[in-house]
C-alpha positions, 0 to 999 in steps of 0.5 A: 413133830414126832410122837414123843414131842407131841406127848410132851407139848400137847398130850400133857394138857389132856386132863386140863382139856377134859375138865374144861370140856366137862365144864361146858358139856357136863357129861363125862362121856361127851367131854371125853369124846370132845377131847379125843376128837381135838387130840386126833385133829391136833395129831393130824396137824402136828407138823403145823403146831409149831406156828402157835405161840401158846399151844396150851391156849390153842388146845383150850380154844379147840376144845371149847369150839368142839364142845360148843359144836357138840351142843349146837349139833345136839340142839339141832338134832333135838329141834329137828326131832321135835319138828318131825314129831309135830309134823307127824302129829299134823299129818295124822290129823290131816289124814283124819281130817277127811273122815272128821269132815265127813262125820261133820257133814253127816251130822248136819240137817238133811237139806244142808247135808245133801246140798253140801255132799252134792256140791263139795263131794260130788262136784255138782253145779248149783243148777244140777243140785236144785234140779236133783233136790227140787229146790230153788237155786237161792235155797241151795246157795243158802243151805250150802252157805249154812252147811259150810259155815257150821262145818267151818265152825266145828273144824275151827273149834277142833283145830284150836283145841288140838293146837292148844293140846299139842302146844300145852303138852310141849311145854 
């Protein structure tokens, strides 16, 4: 198929293809680009176009597929961007989590704060903590359990609040 035959058989449908693409994509520029891409592909396959009985229907189907692919691609990009934004928010929260936990530990009563610091930050054994603080091992365990429980409750409240805040802003 030469250029003149292509103009007379395929290119004559460009306005109808544009209107159809615009109906699907809404945006004029996107519709124009979709039709342009289809026309380029049809030109590249011009020698195989004779095999289609209804060339207009084939062109319409090609534009429909191109438009739907563009919508799908844009949705994937949007979803990916939203996911990356959520990940960055989460990562910044995780980066701050260590500081937040240390602040929570510092706000505990003195015995609980010391026990938790020695056990969870400095990695001391229960025996070593009891020697350093001159407490019984059972008292160390009780204070450690209470300290961890308080920090856990505070973190749960914080993260529940943060996830509520993030997801309520997303909608």
